[in-house]
N, C-alpha and C positions, 0 to 999 in steps of 0.2 A: 798209723805212726807209731812205733814202738815207745813206751814211756817206763821209764824207770823213775823210783821217787823212793824217799826214804819213809821209813815205818815210822809214825809220827803220836803211834797209837791212839788214833782216831779216826774214825770213818766218814766221809764225806757223801753227801747225797748223791745217789745214782741217776737220780730222775734229771732232764733235761729241763731248761728253763721255759717259761711261760711262752709258748709261741701260738701267732696268730696263725690258724691251721698248723704247720709242722716247723715251727718255727719259734725264735727266740727273741725278746725286746726288751726296753728299757727307755727312758727319755727325760725330760724335762721342758721348761717351759721360758718367755720371754720373745720379745718382739725384733725382727731379724730384717735384712734387706738382700733380696736377690740380685747380683749385678749381672746382667747380660751382655754381648758381645757389642750392641748398639750403644753402650755408655751411660744408657738412662738406668736407674733402679728399680726394681718393680720390689713394691713391699710385700711380705706376707699380709693376707688377710689378717681381719679380727677372727672370724671364722676358722680359718686356717690355725691359727695360735692355739687355739680352743680347743679344737681336738688335739693338737699335739699335746698340750697341757692334761688333757684329761687321760690321754693315751700313757701317759709319763704316772699317772694317779694310781694304775691298776699294774703298771710294769713288775713284773717278778711275783706278783701274788696269784696269779691265775683265778682259781676258782672261790680261794678265800677273800677276793675283793668284795668290798661292801657293794649294796646295791644300789648306793647314790653313787658310788664311784662309776658302776657301769653304766648307769644311766646316763652320768655326766657324758661318756663316750657315746652311748645312741643318740643324745639330744645334739651333740655335735656336729654327728654323722649328718643329722636330718635337716639341720640348718647349713651345712655345707651342701647337702644337694638340693635344697630346697633352692639355694644362689645361684648353682649350675654355673659359676665362673665370678667373673668382676662386674659389679652391678652398675659402677660408674659409666653414666653415657659417655663421658670425656676419654673413656680410655681406650688406647690405641687398638689397631688390631693385634699386633706383633704381643702387646703385653697380655691381651684377653687370651690369646694362643697359647702362653707360656704358664697362666694361671690355672686354667682349666684341667690341664692334664695333671700339675701338682696336686691339685686338689682331689682328682679322681684319684691319685697315687693313695695320697693319705687314708681315702674311706676305704681304698681295698684294702690297707694294711690292717684298717680297724675291723674289718668285719672276715679278715685273712680269705677272700674272695677275691680273685682274678687280679693277683697283684703283679705277675710276669706279665701280663698284657698290659698295665698299668705304666710298669717300667717300660715297657719295650716302645709304647706310646711316648714316653718322655724324652728316652732316647732319643729317638729317632728322629723328634721335633728338633732338639736340639742339635744334631747331625745336620738336619735339612738346612737349618737358619745359618749354618757355617759359623757358627761361636766358636771362639778360640780354645784352644786346648786345655783342660781344665787341670788343675795341679792338686796334690795333696796338700790340701793346706793345714797348716799348725792348729792343735787344740785337741779339745776333748771330745770323742765321737761314743755316743750310745748306740748299740744296735738294736732297731725295732723291730726287724724282720729279716728273716734268711728263707733260701729255699731248700734247706737240708731236709731230707727224705726219709734218711737211714739215720738212727741213733747212735752215737758212741759211746762209750763211757765218760762221766762227767768230766774227769779230769784230760782227755781228749777233747772234747768240746772247748772247754778252756781253752787248752793250749793251742786250737787252730782257729779260733777267734768266733766260736759261735755261740758264744755268750758274753755278756756284760759288756765294758768300755774299751776304746782303742783310742790311745793318746799317740799324737804324731806330734814329735818333738824337731829341735833346731838338728841340723846335720845330717838328716836323714835316720834318727832315733824314731822308734816305735816300740808302744807298751801295751800288754793286754792287761786288765784287772777286771778280776771277777770277785764280789763280796759272796763269800760262803756262809759263815752261820758267826754267832757271838762274836764279831768284831774280826774274824779273821778274813784274810783276801787271799786270794791268787793273783800272781803276778808273774808274769812274764816279757823280757824286754829285749828287743833286738834292733836290726837297722834295715833300711830299704834302700834300692839304689835304682834310680830311672834306666830302663832301658832301651825305650823306643816308646811311641808315640801312645800315651795312656798308659804304660806299661812297665811295671816295678819288681824287679826281686825282691822278697822277703825272706830274712832268714831270723827265727828267734831260739835264742840259745841258751837264756839266763833265768831260769823259773825259780820261785820261791813260795813258800807260804809264809804271808806277813802276819803276824799277831803284835799289834803294838809297837815296842821297838825291836823286837826280833822278828828273827828270818829264819826259815828253814829250807836249804838249797834242794832242788831237785834235778835230777839227771834229765833234762829233755831236751831234744831240738826237733825244729820243723822250718823245712822251707817249701817256699808254694810263690808261685806268678801272682801278682794282682794287677787287674785292669780296672783302671778310672772309668766306668761308664758315663757318670753323670756327677755335676758336685755344683752349688750353689752356697751361700754363707750359712746354710742351715739343714740343707739335706743333701746325702752323699751316696749312689749306687755305685756297687764294686762288684766285680765278678774274682773272688779268693780261691782260697783252698778247695780241692776236688770239683772247680768250676762251679761252687756255689754262689748263688747271687746274694749280695748284702743290701739293705737299707741302713743307715746310719741318720742320726741326727745330730747337731752340734748342741754341746750342753753346758759347756765352759762358760766364763764369764764375757770374755773377749770376742765373743760373738755379739754382744748386746752392742746398740745404737743408740 
């Protein structure tokens, strides 16, 4: 993607965001509910929420994360692996079948190993259960993993949604937001149009570097097709720019129950 930008007199980091494996993350916390097509609500377990919170604690810090933060992730993974699913003996088979793959995905993301396999398992289960078609839900979504294998420039990664947050708004509006440094943010807005089952055409064409009340426009445009593979109220899996897989988690207050 060709990028033209004004020279603002400062440089941005050339490195890509912290990655589990070869990707980039970020997250937050809170309890949520997953809705299945069977009308029943599947709560995220305490161990799942603990792992997500721990991942949020190290997001964006990489090797500078404190030993306590890294240990928190390791402890959360160990708890999740010991549970091996939903421990409640009264839990329905469908509930347990859906919860275990979700837990395996979270564990895979935390380790950076076998993430694609965990994604395929969760997506296949949803497809085989005949759950209704997911929609792009409004809200703030933080990327926690992507399958990018080739490193682009920092600005290209930001414009392609390979780092930072993705905000889905009303009337087909979408925004990428990336924290840079010293209070500066990269922002790029655009729109999406549904073109088929789980398919969306996305056009991003309004980019700027934001510093406080000031904005510095950048001449950038990006178009790609987004496929929504899986979505509940807390986790979303998509295939986007350059066929890259993305795992996002919802971070805005509207997801709380």
